[in-house]
C-alpha positions in Angstrom: -8.1 -29.4 -22.6 -9.1 -31.5 -19.6 -12.0 -30.5 -17.4 -11.4 -32.9 -14.6 -9.8 -30.3 -12.3 -7.1 -30.9 -9.7 -7.4 -33.7 -7.1 -6.7 -33.3 -3.4 -3.0 -34.2 -3.8 -2.6 -31.0 -5.7 -4.0 -28.9 -2.9 -2.8 -25.3 -3.0 -0.7 -26.1 -6.1 0.4 -23.1 -8.0 -2.1 -22.2 -10.7 -5.2 -23.8 -9.3 -8.4 -22.4 -7.7 -10.7 -24.3 -5.3 -14.2 -25.2 -6.5 -15.4 -23.3 -3.5 -14.5 -20.1 -5.2 -16.1 -21.3 -8.4 -19.3 -21.8 -6.5 -18.9 -18.3 -5.0 -18.5 -16.8 -8.4 -21.8 -18.3 -9.6 -24.0 -17.2 -6.7 -25.6 -14.2 -8.3 -25.8 -15.8 -11.7 -27.7 -18.8 -10.2 -30.0 -16.3 -8.4 -30.8 -14.7 -11.8 -31.7 -18.0 -13.3 -28.7 -18.1 -15.8 -27.7 -21.4 -17.2 -24.6 -21.8 -15.1 -23.9 -25.3 -16.4 -23.5 -23.9 -19.9 -21.3 -21.1 -18.6 -19.1 -23.7 -16.8 -18.9 -25.9 -19.8 -17.9 -23.0 -22.0 -15.1 -22.3 -19.4 -13.7 -25.8 -19.6 -15.2 -26.8 -16.1 -17.3 -29.8 -15.7 -20.5 -28.9 -13.7 -20.1 -32.3 -12.0 -16.8 -31.3 -10.5 -18.5 -28.9 -8.1 -19.8 -31.9 -6.2 -16.3 -32.6 -5.0 -15.5 -30.1 -2.2 -11.7 -30.9 -2.5 -11.5 -30.4 -6.2 -9.5 -27.6 -7.8 -9.5 -26.2 -11.3 -6.7 -24.6 -13.3 -6.5 -20.8 -12.8 -6.9 -20.5 -16.6 -10.3 -22.1 -16.4 -11.3 -19.8 -13.5 -10.2 -16.8 -15.6 -12.3 -18.2 -18.6 -15.3 -18.5 -16.2 -14.7 -14.9 -15.1 -14.8 -13.7 -18.8 -17.8 -15.9 -19.6 -19.8 -14.6 -16.7 -18.8 -11.0 -17.5 -20.3 -11.4 -21.0 -23.4 -13.3 -19.7 -24.1 -10.9 -16.9 -22.7 -7.7 -18.6 -20.6 -7.3 -15.4 -16.9 -7.9 -14.7 -17.7 -8.1 -10.9 -19.9 -11.2 -11.0 -23.0 -9.0 -10.6 -22.1 -8.5 -6.9 -22.8 -4.7 -6.8 -26.1 -2.9 -7.4 -24.4 -1.2 -10.4 -22.8 -3.4 -13.0 -19.1 -3.2 -13.7 -19.6 -3.4 -17.5 -17.1 -5.2 -19.7 -14.2 -3.0 -20.5 -14.2 -1.3 -17.1 -11.1 -3.0 -15.8 -9.2 -2.0 -19.0 -10.2 1.6 -18.6 -9.2 1.5 -14.9 -5.8 0.1 -15.8 -5.3 2.7 -18.5 -6.2 5.4 -16.1 -3.6 4.2 -13.6 -0.9 3.4 -16.2 0.0 7.0 -16.8 0.8 7.8 -13.2 4.4 8.5 -12.0 4.2 6.5 -8.7 2.3 3.4 -7.5 0.5 5.6 -4.9 -0.7 8.0 -7.6 -1.8 5.1 -9.8 -3.7 3.4 -7.0 -5.5 6.5 -6.2 -6.6 6.9 -9.8 -7.7 3.3 -10.0 -9.8 3.6 -6.8 -11.3 6.9 -7.9 -12.3 5.4 -11.2 -13.9 2.3 -9.6 -15.7 4.5 -7.0 -17.6 6.0 -10.0 -18.8 2.6 -11.1 -19.6 0.6 -7.9 -22.4 1.7 -5.5 -22.2 -0.7 -2.5 -18.9 0.5 -1.2 -16.4 3.3 -1.8 -12.7 2.4 -1.7 -10.1 4.9 -0.5 -6.4 4.8 0.1 -5.3 5.5 3.6 -1.6 6.2 4.5 -0.7 6.1 8.2 3.0 6.3 8.9 4.7 3.1 7.7 1.3 1.4 6.9 -1.1 1.9 4.0 -4.4 0.3 3.4 -7.3 0.1 0.9 -10.3 0.7 3.1 -13.9 0.2 2.0 -16.5 2.7 3.2 -19.9 0.9 3.5 -23.3 1.8 4.8 -25.3 -1.4 4.3 -25.0 -4.9 5.7 -21.6 -6.6 5.3 -21.0 -8.2 2.0 -19.6 -11.7 1.3 -15.9 -12.2 1.9 -15.8 -13.3 -1.8 -17.0 -9.9 -2.8 -14.3 -8.1 -0.9 -11.6 -10.5 -2.0 -12.6 -10.2 -5.7 -12.3 -6.4 -5.4 -8.9 -6.8 -3.7 -7.8 -9.3 -6.3 -8.4 -6.8 -9.0 -6.9 -3.8 -7.4 -4.0 -5.6 -5.7 -3.2 -7.5 -8.9 -3.1 -4.3 -10.9 -1.0 -2.5 -8.3 1.5 -5.4 -8.2 1.8 -5.2 -12.0 2.3 -1.5 -12.0 5.0 -1.9 -9.3 6.6 -4.8 -11.2 6.8 -6.9 -8.0 4.5 -8.7 -5.6 3.3 -6.3 -2.9 3.1 -8.3 0.4 -0.2 -7.9 2.2 0.4 -7.6 6.0 -3.2 -7.9 7.1 -6.8 -8.2 5.8 -9.9 -7.2 7.9 -13.5 -8.1 7.0 -16.8 -6.7 8.3 -18.4 -10.0 7.5 -18.2 -13.3 9.5 -15.7 -15.9 8.5 -16.9 -18.0 5.6 -16.6 -21.8 5.6 -13.7 -21.7 3.1 -10.7 -19.3 3.4 -7.6 -21.3 2.3 -7.3 -19.6 -1.1 -7.8 -16.2 0.5 -4.8 -16.9 2.7 -2.8 -17.9 -0.4 -3.9 -15.0 -2.5 -3.4 -12.3 0.2 -2.2 -13.1 3.7 -2.5 -15.5 6.5 -3.5 -12.7 8.8 -7.2 -12.7 8.0 -9.5 -11.1 10.6 -13.3 -11.3 10.4 -16.2 -9.6 12.2 -14.3 -6.3 12.3 -15.6 -2.8 12.2 -14.3 -2.1 8.7 -13.0 -3.9 5.7 -9.4 -3.1 4.7 -6.3 -4.5 3.1 -3.0 -3.4 4.7 0.5 -3.2 3.2 3.8 -1.4 3.5 3.3 2.3 2.8 6.8 2.5 1.1 5.1 0.7 -1.8 3.3 3.9 -2.7 6.5 5.7 -3.5 7.7 3.1 -6.1 7.9 4.4 -9.7 5.5 3.1 -12.4 7.7 1.9 -15.3 5.4 0.2 -17.7 5.3 0.8 -21.5 2.2 0.9 -23.6 3.1 -2.4 -25.1 3.4 -4.0 -21.7 0.0 -2.5 -20.8 -1.6 -4.1 -23.9 0.0 -7.5 -23.0 -1.2 -7.2 -19.4 -4.8 -6.6 -20.5 -4.7 -9.4 -23.0 -3.8 -11.9 -20.3 -6.1 -10.6 -17.6 -7.6 -11.9 -15.4 -5.5 -15.1 -15.6 -2.2 -13.2 -14.9 -3.5 -11.6 -11.6 -4.7 -15.0 -10.4 -1.4 -16.8 -10.8 1.6 -14.4 -11.1 1.1 -12.6 -7.8 0.1 -15.6 -5.7 2.5 -16.1 -2.8 2.3 -19.8 -2.0 5.4 -20.7 -3.9 7.5 -17.6 -3.2 10.9 -17.5 -1.6 9.4 -15.4 1.1 6.9 -18.1 2.1 9.7 -20.7 1.9 11.8 -18.7 4.4 8.8 -18.1 6.7 8.1 -21.9 6.8 11.8 -22.6 7.6 11.8 -20.0 10.4 8.5 -21.3 11.9 10.2 -24.7 12.5 12.7 -23.3 15.0 12.6 -21.1 18.0 13.1 -17.3 17.4 16.5 -17.5 19.2 17.7 -20.0 16.6 16.8 -17.9 13.5 19.9 -17.7 11.3 21.6 -14.4 10.3 21.4 -13.4 6.7 24.6 -15.0 5.5 23.8 -18.3 7.2 20.3 -18.2 5.7 21.8 -17.7 2.2 24.2 -20.6 2.7 21.3 -22.8 3.8 19.5 -22.0 0.6 22.6 -22.6 -1.5 22.8 -19.0 -2.6 25.2 -16.2 -2.3 24.0 -13.3 0.0 23.8 -11.0 -3.0 21.6 -13.5 -5.0 19.3 -14.0 -2.0 19.1 -10.2 -1.5 18.2 -9.7 -5.2 15.6 -12.5 -5.2 13.9 -11.1 -2.1 14.0 -7.6 -3.6 12.2 -9.0 -6.6 9.4 -10.1 -4.3 9.3 -6.7 -2.6 10.8 -8.1 0.6 13.9 -8.2 2.7 15.0 -10.6 5.5 14.4 -8.2 8.3 10.8 -7.5 7.1 10.1 -11.3 6.9 11.3 -11.8 10.5 9.3 -8.8 11.7 6.2 -10.1 9.8 6.5 -13.5 11.4 7.2 -12.1 14.8 4.0 -10.0 14.4 2.0 -13.0 13.4 3.3 -15.1 16.2 2.6 -12.2 18.6 -1.0 -11.9 17.4 -1.5 -15.6 17.8 0.0 -15.7 21.3 -2.1 -12.7 22.4 -5.3 -14.1 20.9 -5.0 -17.8 21.8 -2.9 -18.0 24.9 -3.0 -16.8 28.5 0.8 -16.1 28.6 1.8 -12.7 30.0 3.1 -10.0 27.7 6.5 -10.4 29.2 6.6 -14.1 28.5 5.5 -13.5 24.9 8.2 -10.8 24.5 10.9 -13.2 25.7 9.6 -16.0 23.4 9.8 -13.7 20.4 13.3 -12.7 21.2 12.9 -9.2 22.5 15.4 -7.8 25.0 12.6 -6.6 27.3 8.8 -6.0 27.3 9.1 -2.3 26.4 10.9 -3.2 23.1 8.0 -5.6 22.3 5.5 -2.9 23.2 7.2 -0.5 20.8 7.4 -3.0 18.0 3.8 -4.2 18.4 2.6 -0.6 18.4 4.5 -0.1 15.1 3.0 -3.2 13.6 -0.6 -2.9 14.5 -1.2 0.7 15.8 -2.1 -0.8 19.3 -0.2 -1.8 22.4 -0.3 -5.6 23.2 -2.7 -5.2 26.1 -5.1 -3.2 23.9 -5.0 -5.7 21.2 -5.6 -8.6 23.6 -8.6 -6.9 25.1 -10.0 -6.2 21.6 -9.4 -9.7 20.4 -11.1 -11.2 23.5 -14.1 -9.0 23.0 -14.5 -9.6 19.2 -13.4 -13.3 19.3 -11.9 -13.2 15.8 -10.7 -16.4 14.1 -7.2 -17.6 14.7 -4.6 -16.0 12.6 -1.7 -17.6 10.8 -2.8 -21.2 11.4 0.1 -22.4 9.2 1.5 -21.7 5.8 -0.2 -23.0 2.8 1.2 -26.4 1.7 
């Protein structure tokens, strides 16, 4: 098994993780004086590789590092909470959620379980109309983005497995400042990352909560045997059909977006096949278009001085009032309210381009 990692030409390739996240995983271990070079070597990762900022390692190596650190630190959460998440906690959380009838019930069980373990934040599931979110209640200083994303990776990965499909994340908000490296966070979750916010939350379609949980005991055992490697790779979105369609739509003006049958023909599929493929990713064409319109609207309102009427016309709305209604549905705010908040908070640009 090679330990040379992936070179820049493999950037964002399926199944690889940036060495930036490897370094993040080692922060607490280094602070405690652990022999991280030995941990890296036991995981198949050459310590010298970390000197190359553009290097990547196979997700299987990162998963091995996760397990090695869990044993060395007696914590499955990289030692990032005042209370350790002792080895076996994830398995117990998964078993607690597995017996639920719906994804929403399962997620509530999982969050309740983990709230009994971790001290530095308390997760809760919030449902507001067509949107749902995992929101973290915190009292101390903001944590690292890596800490939040690791928690989300665990809970989102488990939820996707319970649902039997990828659950698209529509937005992610962080209390902390934007870290130097966020490319993999975009790939793992969403391009709509917002930093320096009042709360930390991961948002998704509330309809997901009503999906049934249909997983056997044998499937649960298989899932746990392959964790965490399976949640690092299977539910990443950089190679999905959804992302491919988003990339295609971004290349043309909104007025030129194809209808569903034309899209299927362009992808050399029948409409029924395309519909089935998208359903397997928890998506549909209208939702993809709405999501992209939302991201474009956020970018225009944040980064341009164009009027709301001009933005509405560019995004293909019949009139500004239709845009106001849609934006309110997407974000819970009117366009003007969002623009004033974005100007005040000066968040980083959203949706700077799809992962390659």
